[in-house]
C-alpha positions in Angstrom: 12.8 12.0 7.5 12.0 11.0 3.9 8.3 10.3 3.0 7.3 8.2 0.3 3.7 8.3 -1.1 1.7 5.7 -2.7 -1.8 5.2 -4.1 -3.8 2.2 -5.1 -4.5 1.5 -9.3 -7.5 4.3 -9.3 -6.3 6.8 -6.7 -8.7 6.2 -4.2 -6.8 5.3 -1.4 -3.2 7.0 -0.7 -0.4 5.7 1.9 2.6 7.3 3.2 5.7 5.4 4.4 8.2 7.2 6.4 11.5 7.0 7.0 13.8 3.9 5.4 12.2 0.2 5.1 13.6 -2.5 7.3 14.3 -4.5 4.5 13.5 -4.8 0.5 13.9 -7.9 -1.7 11.8 -10.7 -3.4 9.4 -13.1 -2.3 9.0 -16.1 -4.5 6.2 -18.0 -2.3 3.2 -19.5 -4.1 0.8 -17.1 -1.8 2.7 -13.8 -3.0 2.8 -15.1 -6.6 -0.9 -15.7 -6.8 -1.8 -12.4 -4.9 0.7 -10.3 -7.2 -0.3 -12.5 -10.5 3.4 -12.3 -11.3 6.3 -14.7 -11.0 7.9 -13.0 -8.1 6.8 -10.0 -5.6 9.0 -7.2 -4.7 8.6 -6.1 -1.2 9.5 -3.1 1.3 9.0 -4.1 4.9 8.3 -1.4 7.4 7.6 -0.8 11.1 3.7 -0.4 11.4 4.4 3.2 12.8 6.1 4.2 9.7 3.2 3.4 7.5 -0.2 5.3 7.5 -3.4 5.5 5.2 -3.8 9.3 4.3 -6.9 8.9 2.1 -9.5 6.3 1.5 -9.0 4.2 4.7 -12.9 3.4 3.9 -12.1 1.6 1.1 -9.6 -0.6 1.9 -10.8 -4.3 2.0 -8.3 -7.2 3.6 -7.9 -11.0 3.1 -5.9 -13.1 5.4 -5.4 -16.6 3.8 -3.2 -17.3 6.9 -2.1 -15.5 10.2 1.1 -14.3 9.0 -0.5 -12.2 6.0 -3.1 -9.7 6.1 -3.5 -8.7 2.6 -4.9 -5.1 1.7 -6.3 -3.8 -1.4 -8.9 -0.9 -2.8 -12.3 -2.1 -2.9 -13.3 0.7 -5.7 -10.4 -0.9 -8.1 -8.9 -3.9 -6.3 -5.3 -2.4 -6.5 -3.0 -4.0 -4.1 -1.4 -1.7 -1.5 0.2 -3.7 1.3 0.3 -6.7 3.4 0.2 -6.6 7.2 2.5 -9.4 8.9 1.2 -9.2 12.7 3.7 -12.0 14.2 6.7 -10.2 12.5 5.5 -6.7 13.5 6.2 -5.5 9.8 3.9 -4.1 6.9 5.1 -5.0 3.3 4.1 -2.0 1.2 4.6 -3.3 -2.3 7.8 -1.9 -4.1 5.5 -1.0 -7.0 2.9 0.8 -4.7 5.9 3.3 -3.5 6.8 4.8 -7.2 9.3 7.3 -5.5 11.3 4.7 -3.6 14.5 3.6 -4.8 13.9 -0.2 -4.7 17.3 -1.7 -3.6 16.6 -5.3 -2.7 18.9 -7.4 -0.6 17.5 -10.6 -0.5 15.4 -13.4 -2.1 12.9 -15.1 0.3 11.3 -18.4 -0.2 13.6 -19.2 -3.3 13.1 -22.8 -2.7 9.4 -22.3 -4.3 10.9 -20.3 -7.2 9.6 -20.4 -10.8 11.9 -17.7 -12.1 15.4 -18.1 -11.2 17.3 -15.1 -11.0 20.9 -14.7 -11.1 21.6 -11.3 -9.6 24.0 -12.3 -6.9 21.9 -11.4 -4.0 21.4 -13.9 -1.0 18.4 -16.5 -1.8 17.1 -18.2 1.3 15.1 -21.6 1.2 12.3 -19.6 3.2 12.5 -16.6 5.7 15.5 -15.4 7.5 16.3 -17.2 11.1 15.2 -14.0 13.0 11.9 -13.9 11.2 11.2 -17.5 12.4 12.7 -19.3 9.0 15.5 -21.8 8.5 17.6 -19.1 7.5 19.3 -21.5 4.9 20.6 -20.1 1.8 20.2 -22.0 -1.4 22.6 -22.2 -4.5 21.8 -19.3 -7.6 
């Protein structure tokens, strides 16, 4: 199995993701945009057993605006690491955190909230896929 390594901005916290992500894509929701300080957030979703902190676990802070997203960051530099999604049983390790992963997005989620329209031919979902509790409704590019 392939192991992808990542770290926070200062390197105090290191993580590994093993195997392949369950999904990769872009999130356009207001919360992700605000958290990432960007018009869109690139995500990679992993099963929790495939993600582990290998260094600096004591320096991980967490913020949960909602029960859906428990965002984690380094308390030393503020660098963003990942978001646990307990109801979904998945962890989003931000694509930028795993530099060696070949990011291959397959979908846009929460596209109804976009502030940066992207014409890339990928499916654009109004919210989330139906299997993750969303409507599964596609919106035009």
